[in-house]
C-alpha positions in Angstrom: 116.8 113.1 99.6 113.5 111.4 100.5 113.6 107.8 101.7 112.5 105.5 98.9 110.1 108.0 97.3 109.9 109.2 93.8 107.5 111.9 92.6 105.0 110.6 90.1 105.4 111.9 86.6 102.7 114.5 85.4 101.0 111.9 83.2 100.7 109.5 86.2 98.4 111.9 88.0 94.8 111.6 86.9 92.7 114.7 86.1 89.6 114.9 88.2 86.5 116.2 86.2 85.0 119.2 88.0 88.3 120.2 89.7 90.7 122.6 87.9 94.0 123.7 89.3 96.3 126.7 88.4 99.6 127.8 89.8 101.7 131.0 89.7 104.9 132.6 90.9 103.7 135.4 93.2 107.0 136.2 95.0 105.3 135.8 98.4 108.6 135.1 100.1 111.1 134.2 97.4 111.3 135.1 93.7 111.2 132.6 90.8 109.3 129.8 92.6 105.8 128.6 92.3 104.1 129.7 95.5 100.5 130.3 94.7 97.9 127.7 93.8 94.2 128.0 93.0 91.5 125.2 92.8 88.2 126.0 91.1 85.4 123.6 91.7 82.3 123.0 89.6 78.9 123.6 91.3 77.7 120.6 93.2 81.2 119.6 94.5 81.1 118.6 98.2 83.9 119.6 100.5 84.9 118.5 104.0 88.1 119.1 106.0 89.9 118.6 109.3 92.4 121.0 110.7 95.1 121.6 113.3 94.5 121.2 117.0 96.9 124.0 117.8 95.2 126.7 119.8 97.3 129.3 117.9 95.7 128.2 114.6 96.4 130.4 111.6 93.9 132.9 110.3 93.1 130.8 107.2 92.3 127.8 109.3 89.9 129.9 111.4 88.1 131.1 108.2 88.0 127.6 106.7 86.4 126.1 109.8 83.8 128.8 109.9 82.8 128.4 106.3 82.6 124.6 106.4 80.5 124.7 109.6 78.2 127.2 108.0 77.6 124.8 105.1 78.7 127.1 102.4 78.9 125.6 98.9 82.7 125.9 98.3 83.7 126.8 94.7 87.4 127.7 95.1 90.5 127.3 97.2 93.5 129.8 97.3 96.8 128.4 98.7 100.0 130.3 99.3 103.4 129.2 100.6 106.2 131.2 102.1 103.9 132.8 104.7 101.7 131.1 107.2 99.6 134.1 108.2 99.7 132.6 111.7 100.2 134.5 114.9 98.9 137.6 113.1 95.7 138.3 115.1 92.8 140.2 113.7 94.9 141.8 110.9 95.8 138.4 109.7 92.1 137.3 109.7 91.3 140.4 107.6 94.1 139.6 105.1 92.8 136.0 104.7 89.3 137.3 104.1 90.6 139.8 101.6 92.4 137.1 99.6 89.1 135.3 99.3 87.3 138.5 98.3 89.9 139.1 95.5 89.6 135.6 94.1 85.8 135.6 94.4 85.6 138.8 92.4 87.7 137.3 89.6 85.5 134.2 89.5 82.2 135.8 89.9 81.3 133.9 93.1 80.7 134.9 96.7 83.7 135.4 99.0 82.2 132.9 101.4 82.6 130.2 98.7 86.4 130.5 98.8 88.6 128.7 101.3 92.1 130.1 102.0 95.2 128.1 103.0 98.7 129.3 103.9 101.9 127.7 104.9 105.4 129.1 105.7 106.9 131.4 108.3 104.8 132.2 111.4 104.4 135.6 113.0 104.7 137.6 109.8 102.0 139.6 107.9 100.7 138.1 104.7 101.9 140.1 101.7 98.4 140.4 100.3 99.3 142.6 97.4 101.7 140.0 96.0 99.2 137.2 96.4 96.4 139.2 94.7 98.7 140.2 91.9 99.5 136.6 91.2 95.9 135.4 91.0 95.3 136.3 87.3 98.3 134.1 86.3 97.1 131.2 88.4 93.6 131.5 86.9 95.0 131.6 83.4 96.8 128.3 84.2 93.6 126.4 85.3 93.3 122.9 84.0 92.2 119.5 85.3 95.5 117.8 84.7 97.6 120.3 86.7 98.2 118.2 89.8 101.9 117.8 89.3 102.5 121.6 89.1 100.1 122.1 92.1 102.1 119.7 94.2 105.2 121.8 93.5 103.4 125.0 94.2 102.5 124.1 97.8 106.0 123.1 98.9 108.1 124.8 101.6 111.0 122.9 103.1 110.0 119.8 101.1 112.8 118.4 98.9 110.2 116.8 96.6 106.6 117.3 95.7 104.1 114.7 96.9 101.2 113.4 94.8 99.3 110.2 94.2 96.4 108.9 92.1 94.1 105.9 91.8 91.5 104.7 89.4 88.9 102.0 90.0 85.7 100.7 88.5 82.6 101.1 90.7 79.2 100.0 89.7 80.3 99.8 86.1 81.8 103.3 86.0 85.3 104.6 86.3 86.1 106.6 89.5 89.3 108.6 89.8 91.1 109.9 92.8 94.1 112.4 92.9 95.7 114.1 95.8 98.7 116.2 96.8 100.3 117.0 100.1 103.2 119.0 101.5 105.2 118.8 104.7 108.6 117.9 105.9 109.0 119.4 109.4 106.8 120.5 112.3 105.0 117.3 111.8 103.0 115.6 114.6 99.6 113.9 114.9 96.5 116.0 114.9 97.9 117.3 111.7 101.1 119.4 111.4 102.7 122.0 109.1 101.2 120.1 106.3 98.6 120.6 103.7 96.7 117.8 102.0 94.1 118.0 99.2 92.4 114.8 98.0 89.8 114.9 95.2 87.6 112.3 93.5 85.1 112.5 90.7 82.7 110.3 92.7 79.7 112.1 94.3 79.7 111.9 98.1 76.9 113.5 100.1 78.3 116.1 102.6 77.4 114.3 105.8 79.1 111.1 104.5 82.1 113.1 103.3 82.4 114.9 106.7 82.5 111.5 108.5 84.9 110.1 105.9 87.5 112.9 106.1 87.9 112.3 109.8 88.2 108.6 109.5 90.7 108.9 106.6 92.8 111.5 108.5 92.9 109.2 111.5 94.4 106.4 109.5 96.9 108.6 107.5 97.9 112.1 108.4 97.2 111.6 112.1 99.6 108.6 112.1 102.7 110.5 111.2 105.4 112.3 113.2 108.7 113.8 112.2 109.6 116.0 115.1 106.7 116.1 117.6 105.8 119.7 116.8 102.1 120.4 116.0 101.9 123.4 113.6 99.4 126.2 113.3 98.2 125.6 109.7 97.5 121.9 109.2 94.7 121.3 106.8 93.4 118.2 105.1 90.6 118.7 102.6 88.5 116.2 100.6 86.6 117.2 97.5 84.0 115.1 95.7 82.9 116.6 92.3 80.2 114.0 91.4 81.3 114.1 87.7 81.8 110.3 87.4 78.1 109.6 87.7 78.5 107.5 90.8 77.0 108.9 93.9 77.1 107.8 97.6 74.7 109.0 100.3 75.2 106.1 102.8 77.9 103.7 103.9 75.6 100.9 102.8 75.6 102.0 99.2 77.0 99.5 96.7 80.6 100.3 95.9 81.2 102.6 98.9 83.6 100.2 100.6 85.9 100.1 97.5 85.9 103.9 97.1 86.6 104.5 100.8 89.5 102.0 100.7 91.0 103.7 97.6 90.7 107.2 99.2 92.3 105.9 102.3 95.1 104.3 100.4 95.9 107.5 98.6 95.9 109.5 101.8 98.2 107.0 103.5 100.6 107.2 100.5 100.6 111.0 100.8 101.1 111.0 104.5 103.9 108.5 104.3 105.6 110.6 101.6 105.7 113.5 104.2 107.7 111.3 106.6 109.9 109.9 103.8 110.8 113.5 103.1 111.1 114.5 106.7 113.7 117.2 107.2 117.1 115.5 107.0 115.5 112.0 107.1 117.6 109.0 106.1 115.3 106.3 107.3 111.6 105.6 107.2 110.4 103.9 110.4 107.1 102.1 111.1 106.2 101.7 114.7 103.6 98.9 115.0 102.1 98.3 118.4 99.8 95.3 119.0 98.4 93.5 122.0 96.8 96.5 123.6 93.5 96.8 125.5 92.5 99.7 123.2 93.7 101.3 120.0 94.3 104.5 121.9 96.8 103.0 124.3 98.6 101.4 121.3 98.8 104.8 119.8 100.2 106.3 123.0 103.1 103.8 122.9 103.7 104.2 119.2 103.8 108.0 119.5 106.1 107.8 122.5 108.6 105.8 120.5 108.1 107.8 117.3 108.5 111.2 119.1 111.6 110.3 121.1 114.7 112.2 120.0 116.9 109.6 121.6 115.2 106.8 119.7 115.4 108.8 116.4 119.0 109.7 116.8 119.9 106.1 117.6 118.3 105.0 114.3 120.2 107.7 112.4 123.5 106.3 113.8 122.4 102.6 113.4 123.3 102.4 117.1 121.3 99.5 118.7 120.9 101.4 122.0 117.4 99.9 122.2 116.9 100.5 125.9 115.6 103.8 124.6 112.6 102.0 123.0 111.8 100.3 126.3 112.0 103.6 128.1 109.6 105.1 125.7 107.1 102.2 126.1 107.4 102.7 129.9 106.6 106.4 129.9 103.9 106.3 127.3 101.2 106.6 129.9 99.8 103.1 130.6 99.8 103.0 134.3 99.0 99.3 134.8 101.4 98.0 132.1 103.0 94.7 133.0 106.4 95.1 131.5 107.1 91.4 131.8 104.5 90.8 129.2 106.0 93.2 126.6 107.9 92.0 123.6 109.9 94.2 121.1 111.2 93.3 117.7 113.2 95.1 115.0 112.6 94.1 111.4 113.5 95.1 107.9 111.7 93.1 105.3 111.9 89.4 106.2 114.8 90.1 108.5 113.4 90.2 112.1 114.9 89.9 115.5 113.4 89.7 119.0 115.1 92.3 121.1 113.3 92.2 124.4 110.9 90.0 126.4 110.2 89.2 130.1 111.2 92.7 131.1 114.6 92.7 129.6 116.9 91.6 126.8 115.8 88.5 124.8 118.3 85.7 125.6 119.1 85.2 121.9 119.5 88.8 121.0 122.9 90.1 119.8 123.7 93.8 119.2 125.1 92.8 115.8 121.6 91.7 114.8 120.1 95.0 115.9 122.9 97.0 114.1 122.3 95.1 110.9 118.6 95.9 110.8 119.1 99.5 111.8 121.3 100.1 108.7 118.3 99.5 106.4 116.5 102.5 104.9 113.1 101.1 106.0 112.7 99.6 109.5 109.8 98.4 111.6 109.7 98.6 115.4 107.1 96.0 116.5 105.8 96.0 120.1 103.5 93.5 121.6 102.0 94.8 124.9 100.6 91.4 125.8 97.3 92.7 127.2 94.7 92.6 124.5 93.9 92.5 120.8 94.0 96.2 119.8 96.7 97.6 117.5 97.9 100.8 115.9 100.7 102.0 113.6 102.6 105.3 113.5 105.1 106.3 110.7 108.2 108.4 111.6 111.8 109.0 110.6 115.2 109.4 112.1 116.9 112.6 113.3 120.0 113.5 111.4 122.4 116.4 111.5 120.6 118.0 108.6 117.4 118.4 110.6 119.2 120.9 112.9 120.8 122.7 109.9 117.5 123.0 108.0 115.6 124.4 111.0 118.4 126.7 112.2 118.5 128.3 108.8 114.8 128.2 107.9 114.2 131.9 107.6 117.5 132.8 105.9 
């Protein structure tokens, strides 16, 4: 079960004018499950995305990048689960293209106006005939208030669907935001085996949206790690339909700061939901690093802690073997780090304990205090590097026995 996360009810997820979603059971890998989702966008919708840094990126990722760089007006998305269409070479690229051709023909648009997304097992050919056969049912299901169903249709090893919405008033007009994400394992910064789709009815000029999607990803999906594995299919897309009657072309436009903050908040919620639903997770852990010379070195330390299997298994067992955290700080890659200036705390809510300072155990620290905090479902590891004013946060989870079971049996 996810750590302190409940899926919003269907009526809590706001429809976005100009964005319709439909789902279907295509039997792409397993029968009797929703595994196909289609987005149809009204003309004038702007689209921007960021993708995996894995060099073995999947065929749909390659196609999406090409089409967004070419500046195509995107009118539809086609998303399948159960098969990643990754590690499939040129045949995989043709299958991704053919899925776009099929959907485009049904919608009366150009194939270049369709973006494909896949997630699931790597190194297996995409069963195109099943995907195409499922498209009519997905199109028949199109509606603006279908976010709840869409969140379920993009799941793989997720135990729960992940979705969020916000509504705010900007320049006297209502602006809505809704988004969904999926992911539970193979999660590491620079995206992971995750998909994220975030839509607003505000109008956002393409250059501004392209800048925004990178900034939002950097504060949300690029701040999570479950197991340190960067996948082949990671994709995060932002859509702005412009149907709310509020349009932004510049960061200096009135109301932009509020819209940007709301979009970021939804993305952070969706990203954290992935960690809360990490495969086998029993604890949600925030690693907060401060006192660095740069944000990047703070991220290095945060990721070193968040990736460490030894740290993560200790948290699962509530074992205050916290020398593992100091070891991770030490190998994070800061060559001139003065360890005597480093401080480490454990906290859960208002309960906080100083664990280490002056290069070793804090004089007042007792293992019973560490064990008490580590039994909580939500824990913060706070590190002060003592060398500047920069900071960064990373969100991670523990490693349990179930993580091994889930991944050992993933294809069965």
